[in-house]
All heavy atoms as an XYZ file, in Angstrom:
806
protein
N      77.224    -67.041      9.714
C      76.303    -68.104      9.357
C      75.292    -68.255     10.503
O      75.669    -68.365     11.660
C      77.084    -69.406      9.143
C      76.198    -70.584      8.778
S      77.118    -72.120      8.468
C      77.683    -71.843      6.815
N      74.013    -68.250     10.170
C      72.999    -68.391     11.220
C      72.783    -69.866     11.548
O      73.280    -70.762     10.887
C      71.693    -67.699     10.828
C      71.025    -68.320      9.615
O      71.099    -69.520      9.410
N      70.379    -67.508      8.822
N      72.031    -70.114     12.600
C      71.811    -71.473     13.089
C      71.152    -72.356     12.027
O      71.536    -73.514     11.850
C      70.950    -71.435     14.349
C      70.722    -72.800     14.945
S      72.200    -73.566     15.606
C      72.294    -72.723     17.165
N      70.163    -71.822     11.301
C      69.479    -72.612     10.271
C      70.451    -73.081      9.198
O      70.415    -74.243      8.793
C      68.355    -71.803      9.626
O      67.329    -71.566     10.547
N      71.321    -72.192      8.746
C      72.284    -72.553      7.701
C      73.276    -73.591      8.209
O      73.661    -74.510      7.478
C      73.043    -71.315      7.219
O      72.146    -70.437      6.584
N      73.682    -73.473      9.466
C      74.605    -74.433     10.054
C      73.970    -75.821     10.136
O      74.577    -76.826      9.754
C      75.034    -73.959     11.449
C      76.067    -74.802     12.157
C      77.375    -74.774     11.394
C      76.273    -74.283     13.561
N      72.742    -75.876     10.610
C      72.027    -77.157     10.708
C      71.831    -77.759      9.320
O      72.039    -78.953      9.120
C      70.679    -76.977     11.425
C      70.915    -76.649     12.898
C      69.803    -78.222     11.277
C      69.671    -76.210     13.639
N      71.437    -76.927      8.355
C      71.218    -77.421      7.000
C      72.504    -77.992      6.416
O      72.501    -79.077      5.823
C      70.667    -76.300      6.119
C      70.167    -76.789      4.797
C      68.939    -77.428      4.699
C      70.908    -76.613      3.648
C      68.474    -77.893      3.479
C      70.456    -77.069      2.425
C      69.232    -77.711      2.338
N      73.619    -77.300      6.612
C      74.918    -77.794      6.123
C      75.277    -79.129      6.766
O      75.787    -80.033      6.097
C      76.018    -76.768      6.412
O      75.782    -75.594      5.696
N      74.998    -79.257      8.068
C      75.284    -80.511      8.761
C      74.426    -81.645      8.190
O      74.924    -82.753      7.983
C      75.039    -80.350     10.267
C      75.294    -81.615     11.016
C      76.505    -82.132     11.379
C      74.308    -82.553     11.452
N      76.321    -83.336     12.025
C      74.989    -83.625     12.082
C      72.924    -82.600     11.375
C      74.316    -84.711     12.632
C      72.255    -83.685     11.924
C      72.950    -84.721     12.548
N      73.133    -81.377      7.941
C      72.240    -82.395      7.378
C      72.746    -82.890      6.020
O      72.659    -84.083      5.717
C      70.813    -81.861      7.249
C      70.057    -81.661      8.557
C      68.762    -80.903      8.313
C      69.773    -82.992      9.234
N      73.290    -81.984      5.221
C      73.867    -82.377      3.925
C      75.126    -83.209      4.155
O      75.313    -84.252      3.526
C      74.161    -81.143      3.048
C      72.835    -80.554      2.542
C      75.070    -81.511      1.870
C      72.972    -79.287      1.733
N      75.974    -82.796      5.092
C      77.245    -83.497      5.318
C      77.051    -84.926      5.814
O      77.864    -85.794      5.530
C      78.137    -82.717      6.284
O      77.642    -82.802      7.607
N      75.968    -85.189      6.549
C      75.725    -86.545      7.057
C      74.795    -87.352      6.153
O      74.502    -88.509      6.433
C      75.182    -86.534      8.508
C      76.217    -85.953      9.458
C      73.862    -85.811      8.618
N      74.313    -86.751      5.076
C      73.519    -87.481      4.093
C      72.026    -87.558      4.359
O      71.315    -88.261      3.661
N      71.533    -86.828      5.373
C      70.087    -86.794      5.608
C      69.398    -85.938      4.548
O      68.217    -86.112      4.275
C      69.751    -86.239      6.993
C      70.088    -87.176      8.110
C      70.726    -86.705      9.242
C      69.773    -88.522      8.057
C      71.042    -87.560     10.286
C      70.078    -89.387      9.089
C      70.724    -88.894     10.207
N      70.139    -84.991      3.985
C      69.636    -84.128      2.913
C      70.603    -84.264      1.733
O      71.817    -84.182      1.904
C      69.552    -82.653      3.370
C      69.199    -81.741      2.207
C      68.546    -82.501      4.501
N      70.026    -84.503      0.547
C      70.838    -84.679     -0.658
C      70.327    -83.726     -1.736
O      69.140    -83.762     -2.080
C      70.762    -86.136     -1.164
C      71.562    -86.310     -2.439
C      71.228    -87.101     -0.084
N      71.214    -82.868     -2.267
C      70.788    -81.980     -3.361
C      70.382    -82.806     -4.575
O      71.029    -83.794     -4.922
C      72.046    -81.161     -3.669
C      72.911    -81.290     -2.454
C      72.600    -82.638     -1.865
N      69.284    -82.412     -5.224
C      68.801    -83.119     -6.408
C      69.438    -82.594     -7.697
O      69.228    -83.164     -8.761
C      67.274    -82.997     -6.510
C      66.542    -83.716     -5.408
S      64.744    -83.651     -5.627
C      64.557    -84.677     -7.100
N      70.184    -81.485     -7.575
C      70.777    -80.849     -8.761
C      69.689    -80.391     -9.714
O      69.872    -80.391    -10.927
C      71.782    -81.776     -9.462
C      72.863    -82.344     -8.572
C      73.775    -81.301     -7.942
O      73.972    -80.232     -8.542
O      74.283    -81.561     -6.833
N      68.518    -80.037     -9.164
C      67.392    -79.511     -9.936
C      66.867    -78.271     -9.227
O      67.063    -78.103     -8.024
C      66.248    -80.531     -9.996
C      66.540    -81.801    -10.725
C      65.363    -82.769    -10.695
O      64.204    -82.294    -10.737
O      65.603    -83.973    -10.619
N      66.176    -77.439     -9.985
C      65.522    -76.276     -9.398
C      64.072    -76.231     -9.837
O      63.687    -76.835    -10.831
C      66.210    -74.955     -9.811
O      66.134    -74.825    -11.225
C      67.658    -74.897     -9.349
N      63.283    -75.511     -9.072
C      61.897    -75.232     -9.424
C      61.657    -73.764     -9.120
O      61.860    -73.334     -7.981
C      60.933    -76.110     -8.630
C      59.492    -75.893     -9.036
O      59.181    -75.825    -10.218
N      58.614    -75.753     -8.066
N      61.276    -73.018    -10.113
C      61.061    -71.580     -9.974
C      62.284    -70.894     -9.372
O      62.189    -70.018     -8.527
C      59.810    -71.303     -9.138
C      58.538    -71.832     -9.775
C      57.296    -71.619     -8.917
O      57.411    -71.123     -7.780
O      56.210    -71.950     -9.408
N      63.476    -71.373     -9.782
C      64.725    -70.772     -9.324
C      65.174    -71.209     -7.937
O      66.176    -70.718     -7.440
N      64.483    -72.131     -7.327
C      64.835    -72.598     -5.981
C      65.386    -74.016     -6.047
O      64.846    -74.865     -6.745
C      63.612    -72.552     -5.069
C      63.089    -71.132     -4.878
C      61.739    -71.101     -4.222
N      61.804    -71.551     -2.832
C      60.721    -71.788     -2.092
N      59.515    -71.640     -2.602
N      60.850    -72.171     -0.851
N      66.474    -74.261     -5.305
C      67.096    -75.584     -5.268
C      66.153    -76.613     -4.663
O      65.388    -76.301     -3.751
C      68.380    -75.538     -4.426
C      69.477    -74.672     -5.004
C      70.081    -75.251     -6.269
O      70.205    -76.494     -6.376
O      70.428    -74.468     -7.158
N      66.237    -77.844     -5.165
C      65.430    -78.950     -4.657
C      66.326    -79.988     -3.996
O      67.460    -80.216     -4.438
C      64.633    -79.598     -5.789
C      63.581    -78.710     -6.443
C      63.010    -79.390     -7.686
C      62.467    -78.382     -5.463
N      65.793    -80.635     -2.957
C      66.556    -81.603     -2.177
C      65.700    -82.833     -1.886
O      64.477    -82.791     -1.978
C      66.971    -80.992     -0.832
C      67.802    -79.752     -0.975
C      67.204    -78.496     -1.068
C      69.184    -79.829     -1.029
C      67.973    -77.355     -1.217
C      69.961    -78.688     -1.175
C      69.346    -77.453     -1.271
O      70.111    -76.327     -1.411
N      66.371    -83.915     -1.496
C      65.699    -85.092     -0.955
C      66.029    -85.118      0.534
O      67.199    -84.982      0.921
C      66.190    -86.399     -1.607
C      65.497    -87.600     -0.977
C      65.956    -86.365     -3.102
N      65.008    -85.268      1.364
C      65.180    -85.379      2.807
C      64.898    -86.820      3.205
O      63.833    -87.357      2.895
C      64.206    -84.444      3.546
C      64.083    -84.650      5.057
C      65.408    -84.334      5.755
C      62.951    -83.799      5.620
N      65.865    -87.451      3.861
C      65.689    -88.821      4.353
C      65.409    -88.778      5.847
O      66.147    -88.162      6.611
C      66.947    -89.653      4.079
C      67.189    -89.873      2.610
C      68.094    -89.085      1.902
C      66.484    -90.852      1.919
C      68.303    -89.287      0.547
C      66.688    -91.056      0.559
C      67.597    -90.270     -0.114
O      67.787    -90.459     -1.461
N      64.324    -89.438      6.249
C      63.886    -89.446      7.645
C      63.591    -90.888      8.049
O      62.979    -91.628      7.287
C      62.599    -88.591      7.818
C      62.111    -88.621      9.245
C      62.836    -87.171      7.349
N      64.006    -91.264      9.250
C      63.696    -92.597      9.761
C      62.383    -92.530     10.535
O      62.230    -91.725     11.451
C      64.819    -93.116     10.681
C      64.432    -94.466     11.287
C      66.131    -93.219      9.929
N      61.437    -93.375     10.128
C      60.187    -93.510     10.867
C      60.464    -94.503     11.992
O      60.648    -95.701     11.751
C      59.074    -94.029      9.952
C      57.751    -94.217     10.666
O      57.713    -94.143     11.914
O      56.749    -94.450      9.977
N      60.519    -94.016     13.226
C      60.931    -94.857     14.350
C      59.925    -95.951     14.678
O      60.307    -96.978     15.244
C      61.216    -93.979     15.575
C      62.398    -93.088     15.360
N      63.680    -93.563     15.334
C      62.490    -91.759     15.123
C      64.517    -92.571     15.101
N      63.816    -91.461     14.972
N      58.682    -95.766     14.315
C      57.680    -96.811     14.573
C      57.873    -98.003     13.641
O      57.873    -99.147     14.062
C      56.266    -96.252     14.439
C      55.893    -95.294     15.556
C      54.486    -94.740     15.386
O      53.683    -95.362     14.667
O      54.212    -93.691     15.984
N      58.025    -97.741     12.343
C      58.157    -98.829     11.369
C      59.618    -99.153     11.056
O      59.899   -100.153     10.401
C      57.444    -98.452     10.067
O      58.116    -97.374      9.438
N      60.539    -98.284     11.499
C      61.973    -98.412     11.223
C      62.279    -98.349      9.731
O      63.296    -98.851      9.276
C      62.552    -99.679     11.860
C      62.461    -99.667     13.372
C      63.115   -100.881     14.015
O      63.730   -101.697     13.300
O      63.006   -100.985     15.240
N      61.388    -97.723      8.970
C      61.612    -97.525      7.541
C      62.213    -96.141      7.317
O      61.979    -95.211      8.095
C      60.299    -97.623      6.770
C      59.713    -98.999      6.738
C      58.449    -99.043      5.890
O      57.715    -98.062      5.789
N      58.198   -100.183      5.276
N      62.974    -96.032      6.240
C      63.517    -94.735      5.843
C      62.563    -94.115      4.833
O      62.242    -94.725      3.816
C      64.930    -94.869      5.237
C      65.433    -93.524      4.751
C      65.890    -95.470      6.252
N      62.089    -92.929      5.149
C      61.198    -92.200      4.245
C      62.027    -91.187      3.472
O      62.954    -90.590      4.010
C      60.116    -91.476      5.043
C      59.294    -92.326      6.007
C      58.345    -91.442      6.814
C      58.518    -93.385      5.251
N      61.689    -90.980      2.208
C      62.379    -90.002      1.376
C      61.371    -88.973      0.889
O      60.410    -89.320      0.204
C      63.054    -90.681      0.192
N      61.583    -87.727      1.279
C      60.754    -86.627      0.788
C      61.522    -85.975     -0.354
O      62.525    -85.303     -0.131
C      60.472    -85.610      1.899
C      59.651    -86.183      3.027
C      60.249    -86.587      4.213
C      58.273    -86.317      2.903
C      59.484    -87.112      5.252
C      57.506    -86.843      3.929
C      58.130    -87.227      5.105
O      57.371    -87.754      6.124
N      61.062    -86.209     -1.575
C      61.733    -85.675     -2.758
C      61.169    -84.313     -3.128
O      60.041    -83.976     -2.774
C      61.574    -86.637     -3.924
C      62.212    -87.985     -3.677
C      62.030    -88.940     -4.833
O      61.038    -88.799     -5.589
O      62.875    -89.833     -4.988
N      61.968    -83.554     -3.870
C      61.574    -82.241     -4.364
C      61.220    -81.291     -3.213
O      60.235    -80.561     -3.272
C      60.417    -82.345     -5.369
C      60.769    -83.170     -6.554
N      60.462    -84.509     -6.618
C      61.417    -82.859     -7.687
C      60.907    -84.994     -7.763
N      61.492    -84.011     -8.433
N      62.019    -81.338     -2.155
C      61.783    -80.475     -0.994
C      62.645    -79.218     -1.096
O      63.784    -79.267     -1.549
C      62.124    -81.223      0.290
N      62.068    -78.111     -0.686
C      62.818    -76.859     -0.609
C      63.558    -76.792      0.722
O      63.157    -77.425      1.714
C      61.872    -75.657     -0.687
C      61.184    -75.498     -2.016
C      59.804    -75.604     -2.108
C      61.906    -75.228     -3.171
C      59.149    -75.439     -3.325
C      61.263    -75.063     -4.387
C      59.896    -75.170     -4.461
O      59.266    -75.015     -5.654
N      64.622    -76.016      0.762
C      65.398    -75.831      1.998
C      64.483    -75.381      3.134
O      64.596    -75.851      4.262
C      66.510    -74.806      1.767
C      67.344    -74.538      2.990
C      68.459    -73.545      2.697
C      69.320    -73.300      3.920
N      70.432    -72.393      3.622
N      63.579    -74.470      2.840
C      62.695    -73.938      3.878
C      61.796    -75.022      4.477
O      61.536    -75.034      5.672
C      61.840    -72.798      3.319
C      62.638    -71.566      2.930
C      63.257    -71.636      1.525
O      63.110    -72.654      0.837
O      63.900    -70.647      1.126
N      61.334    -75.951      3.629
C      60.498    -77.045      4.126
C      61.301    -77.963      5.039
O      60.807    -78.428      6.073
C      59.924    -77.846      2.945
C      58.944    -77.056      2.111
C      58.644    -77.707      0.775
O      59.487    -78.458      0.222
O      57.537    -77.462      0.262
N      62.545    -78.198      4.663
C      63.421    -79.042      5.487
C      63.712    -78.357      6.813
O      63.683    -78.990      7.875
C      64.715    -79.379      4.723
C      64.372    -80.241      3.494
C      65.729    -80.061      5.638
C      65.497    -80.412      2.509
N      63.949    -77.059      6.786
C      64.244    -76.339      8.028
C      63.014    -76.275      8.924
O      63.140    -76.308     10.146
C      64.793    -74.946      7.731
C      66.147    -74.969      7.034
S      67.360    -76.110      7.769
C      67.399    -75.544      9.449
N      61.844    -76.212      8.341
C      60.631    -76.263      9.161
C      60.527    -77.634      9.833
O      60.165    -77.737     11.004
C      59.382    -75.980      8.328
C      58.121    -75.990      9.181
C      56.868    -75.717      8.391
O      56.682    -76.311      7.309
O      56.056    -74.905      8.869
N      60.887    -78.698      9.113
C      60.899    -80.041      9.697
C      61.872    -80.103     10.876
O      61.565    -80.692     11.915
C      61.269    -81.066      8.626
C      61.632    -82.402      9.185
C      60.767    -83.359      9.637
C      62.933    -82.928      9.381
N      61.472    -84.451     10.096
C      62.806    -84.204      9.947
C      64.223    -82.432      9.126
C      63.894    -85.007     10.262
C      65.304    -83.230      9.445
C      65.137    -84.488      9.997
N      63.040    -79.482     10.731
C      64.022    -79.449     11.818
C      63.406    -78.794     13.054
O      63.572    -79.274     14.175
C      65.301    -78.691     11.394
C      66.189    -78.371     12.587
C      66.068    -79.484     10.340
N      62.672    -77.720     12.860
C      62.131    -76.959     13.979
C      60.879    -77.571     14.576
O      60.641    -77.445     15.766
C      61.868    -75.523     13.541
C      63.149    -74.783     13.216
C      62.915    -73.389     12.684
O      61.791    -72.908     12.644
N      63.973    -72.737     12.268
N      60.076    -78.275     13.761
C      58.793    -78.771     14.264
C      58.735    -80.288     14.417
O      57.899    -80.794     15.155
C      57.644    -78.365     13.315
O      57.804    -79.038     12.056
C      57.585    -76.861     13.116
N      59.578    -81.010     13.669
C      59.530    -82.465     13.698
C      58.531    -83.058     12.719
O      58.424    -84.272     12.599
N      57.805    -82.207     12.008
C      56.826    -82.663     11.015
C      57.196    -82.104      9.648
O      57.415    -80.908      9.509
C      55.412    -82.184     11.376
C      54.892    -82.835     12.643
O      55.058    -84.055     12.800
O      54.333    -82.112     13.480
N      57.243    -82.995      8.631
C      57.524    -82.515      7.281
C      56.223    -82.238      6.565
O      55.287    -83.031      6.602
C      58.337    -83.531      6.469
C      58.686    -82.984      5.118
C      59.788    -82.162      4.962
C      57.889    -83.233      4.022
C      60.094    -81.609      3.724
C      58.184    -82.700      2.778
C      59.291    -81.889      2.639
N      56.181    -81.099      5.895
C      55.008    -80.720      5.110
C      55.479    -79.940      3.885
O      56.277    -79.017      4.002
C      54.089    -79.840      5.967
C      52.827    -79.425      5.267
C      51.938    -78.575      6.181
O      51.971    -78.771      7.399
O      51.238    -77.718      5.640
N      54.984    -80.342      2.711
C      55.303    -79.578      1.509
C      54.540    -78.257      1.560
O      53.343    -78.226      1.825
C      54.884    -80.345      0.243
C      55.787    -81.516     -0.064
C      55.360    -82.815      0.148
C      57.061    -81.314     -0.590
C      56.175    -83.901     -0.151
C      57.887    -82.387     -0.889
C      57.436    -83.675     -0.664
O      58.252    -84.728     -0.957
N      55.267    -77.165      1.350
C      54.659    -75.827      1.366
C      55.513    -74.915      0.504
O      56.458    -74.304      0.984
C      54.571    -75.302      2.798
C      53.894    -73.936      2.886
O      53.586    -73.335      1.833
O      53.706    -73.459      4.012
N      55.176    -74.832     -0.776
C      56.004    -74.062     -1.717
C      56.038    -72.575     -1.395
O      56.916    -71.862     -1.846
C      55.534    -74.278     -3.150
C      54.196    -73.635     -3.461
C      53.818    -73.824     -4.906
C      52.506    -73.137     -5.147
N      52.512    -72.186     -6.185
N      55.098    -72.109     -0.578
C      55.056    -70.690     -0.246
C      55.874    -70.333      0.993
O      56.027    -69.159      1.322
C      53.609    -70.234     -0.041
C      52.796    -70.373     -1.320
O      53.365    -70.124     -2.410
O      51.616    -70.736     -1.245
N      56.409    -71.347      1.684
C      57.208    -71.111      2.879
C      58.514    -70.436      2.488
O      59.198    -70.878      1.573
C      57.490    -72.447      3.581
C      58.192    -72.386      4.913
C      57.342    -71.634      5.937
C      58.481    -73.792      5.414
N      58.846    -69.376      3.175
C      60.061    -68.626      2.873
C      60.977    -68.590      4.083
O      60.548    -68.733      5.211
C      59.725    -67.185      2.454
C      58.810    -67.098      1.243
C      59.492    -67.561     -0.010
C      58.603    -67.380     -1.218
N      58.496    -68.483     -2.066
N      62.260    -68.371      3.851
C      63.262    -68.383      4.912
C      62.974    -67.330      5.978
O      63.243    -67.549      7.151
C      64.657    -68.164      4.315
C      65.768    -68.506      5.254
S      65.714    -70.171      5.979
C      66.241    -71.196      4.639
N      62.372    -66.213      5.615
C      62.071    -65.166      6.592
C      61.165    -65.697      7.697
O      61.384    -65.422      8.879
C      61.417    -63.970      5.887
C      61.105    -62.757      6.750
C      62.389    -62.210      7.367
C      60.424    -61.686      5.929
N      60.164    -66.488      7.333
C      59.262    -67.073      8.329
C      60.019    -68.015      9.258
O      59.783    -68.046     10.460
C      58.131    -67.841      7.639
C      57.213    -66.974      6.808
C      56.262    -67.804      5.958
O      55.738    -68.814      6.457
O      56.065    -67.440      4.793
N      60.953    -68.793      8.704
C      61.724    -69.734      9.515
C      62.661    -69.001     10.466
O      62.854    -69.428     11.597
C      62.520    -70.674      8.616
C      61.664    -71.673      7.863
C      62.501    -72.433      6.852
C      61.002    -72.636      8.817
N      63.235    -67.902     10.024
C      64.123    -67.137     10.909
C      63.336    -66.558     12.079
O      63.831    -66.492     13.199
C      64.830    -66.045     10.117
C      65.877    -66.630      9.194
C      66.876    -65.619      8.704
N      67.862    -66.283      7.888
C      68.031    -66.075      6.592
N      67.275    -65.208      5.962
N      68.946    -66.726      5.921
N      62.084    -66.166     11.837
C      61.238    -65.679     12.925
C      60.972    -66.802     13.923
O      61.064    -66.610     15.134
C      59.918    -65.133     12.372
C      59.003    -64.582     13.430
C      57.698    -64.067     12.837
C      56.764    -63.645     13.952
N      55.424    -63.404     13.492
N      60.652    -68.012     13.414
C      60.426    -69.168     14.291
C      61.683    -69.489     15.090
O      61.624    -69.779     16.281
C      60.025    -70.402     13.471
C      58.621    -70.368     12.924
S      58.281    -71.773     11.808
C      58.552    -73.168     12.878
N      62.841    -69.421     14.433
C      64.115    -69.720     15.093
C      64.381    -68.718     16.208
O      64.797    -69.089     17.302
C      65.246    -69.687     14.068
C      66.599    -70.034     14.633
C      67.669    -69.986     13.567
O      68.180    -68.887     13.304
O      67.982    -71.044     13.001
N      64.103    -67.443     15.953
C      64.311    -66.409     16.977
C      63.411    -66.658     18.175
O      63.821    -66.476     19.329
C      64.048    -65.030     16.376
N      62.190    -67.080     17.917
C      61.270    -67.382     19.014
C      61.784    -68.568     19.826
O      61.730    -68.560     21.053
C      59.869    -67.670     18.471
C      59.187    -66.451     17.907
C      57.910    -66.771     17.141
O      57.545    -67.961     17.025
O      57.273    -65.821     16.651
N      62.319    -69.597     19.145
C      62.854    -70.764     19.849
C      64.054    -70.381     20.703
O      64.180    -70.821     21.840
C      63.269    -71.852     18.847
C      62.111    -72.541     18.182
S      62.624    -73.699     16.891
C      63.633    -74.840     17.806
N      64.942    -69.549     20.174
C      66.111    -69.101     20.927
C      65.669    -68.322     22.153
O      66.214    -68.481     23.244
C      67.060    -68.264     20.031
C      68.119    -67.562     20.852
C      67.687    -69.150     18.969
N      64.624    -67.494     22.000
C      64.101    -66.737     23.136
C      63.565    -67.648     24.225
O      63.828    -67.444     25.418
N      62.842    -68.688     23.842
C      62.297    -69.636     24.817
C      63.426    -70.383     25.516
O      63.413    -70.554     26.733
C      61.321    -70.633     24.139
C      60.973    -71.779     25.062
C      60.066    -69.906     23.679
N      64.440    -70.816     24.758
C      65.575    -71.509     25.360
C      66.314    -70.604     26.332
O      66.764    -71.045     27.388
C      66.534    -72.015     24.275
C      66.007    -73.154     23.409
C      66.997    -73.477     22.302
C      65.720    -74.386     24.242
N      66.419    -69.319     25.995
C      67.057    -68.360     26.895
C      66.285    -68.213     28.194
O      66.866    -68.124     29.279
N      64.957    -68.205     28.101
C      64.125    -68.110     29.301
C      64.293    -69.346     30.176
O      64.413    -69.247     31.397
C      62.650    -67.951     28.923
C      62.317    -66.614     28.305
C      60.893    -66.561     27.776
O      60.064    -67.404     28.181
O      60.609    -65.674     26.961
N      64.352    -70.522     29.565
C      64.532    -71.763     30.311
C      65.893    -71.752     31.007
O      66.004    -72.094     32.185
C      64.396    -72.997     29.387
C      62.952    -73.114     28.898
C      64.849    -74.273     30.097
C      62.773    -74.144     27.794
N      66.937    -71.332     30.287
C      68.267    -71.293     30.878
C      68.300    -70.309     32.042
O      68.908    -70.588     33.069
C      69.320    -70.927     29.841
C      70.731    -70.989     30.413
C      71.804    -70.814     29.375
O      71.527    -70.436     28.248
N      73.028    -71.095     29.749
N      67.621    -69.173     31.922
C      67.575    -68.191     33.008
C      66.915    -68.790     34.245
O      67.377    -68.581     35.373
C      66.806    -66.936     32.581
O      67.491    -66.280     31.553
N      65.840    -69.541     34.041
C      65.142    -70.176     35.163
C      66.032    -71.214     35.841
O      66.109    -71.284     37.066
C      63.846    -70.844     34.677
C      62.780    -69.863     34.277
C      61.559    -70.552     33.673
O      61.380    -71.771     33.883
O      60.783    -69.870     32.987
N      66.735    -72.009     35.040
C      67.615    -73.038     35.588
C      68.764    -72.379     36.343
O      69.117    -72.798     37.443
C      68.134    -73.977     34.469
C      69.224    -74.872     34.977
C      66.977    -74.793     33.903
N      69.352    -71.335     35.765
C      70.453    -70.629     36.404
C      70.002    -70.008     37.713
O      70.730    -70.028     38.707
C      71.029    -69.548     35.443
O      71.414    -70.182     34.240
C      72.206    -68.839     36.073
N      68.791    -69.482     37.740
C      68.260    -68.867     38.952
C      68.119    -69.898     40.066
O      68.190    -69.575     41.246
C      66.907    -68.205     38.672
N      67.937    -71.151     39.691
C      67.816    -72.227     40.689
C      69.174    -72.797     41.076
O      69.253    -73.755     41.815
C      66.912    -73.335     40.145
C      65.474    -72.905     39.988
C      64.622    -74.028     39.439
C      63.195    -73.555     39.269
N      62.344    -74.581     38.684
N      70.248    -72.210     40.531
C      71.596    -72.645     40.890
C      72.124    -73.802     40.098
O      73.091    -74.450     40.481
N      71.528    -74.096     38.953
C      71.992    -75.173     38.093
C      72.509    -74.587     36.785
O      72.263    -73.441     36.486
C      70.860    -76.172     37.828
C      70.344    -76.814     39.090
C      69.209    -77.758     38.801
C      68.697    -78.349     40.115
N      67.516    -79.139     39.924
N      73.169    -75.401     36.000
C      73.728    -74.931     34.735
C      73.574    -76.010     33.675
O      73.579    -77.192     33.976
C      75.193    -74.581     34.914
O      75.779    -74.244     33.664
N      73.461    -75.567     32.405
C      73.413    -76.507     31.290
C      74.797    -77.051     31.002
O      74.963    -78.059     30.379
C      72.886    -75.830     30.013
C      71.385    -75.610     30.027
C      70.860    -74.416     29.575
C      70.536    -76.589     30.460
C      69.488    -74.213     29.548
C      69.159    -76.391     30.455
C      68.653    -75.209     30.009
N      75.827    -76.344     31.409
C      77.208    -76.725     31.056
C      77.738    -77.795     31.949
O      77.564    -77.976     33.045
C      78.135    -75.516     31.082
C      77.676    -74.461     30.078
O      77.101    -74.803     29.052
N      77.932    -73.206     30.363
């Protein structure tokens, strides 16, 4: 299981993402619940694809994009892992550890 799938499963288990039991063009649809920290309101993004939700996880911004595919998100995830690895290498070189 890759990191995106693990995060998505966790979001479902805690209720931030709820399956709608509907599909569009063969793709599952979900509701994403997000807390707006400024207004303290809960926002609900309905009819969201998994890929849109995973992009929100990676960027912090939700945007409907029916053309977004998991392959693009896996590329973004790989880039993020690479950056985190570089940061950890720099910290380790300075004699510190994340652990």
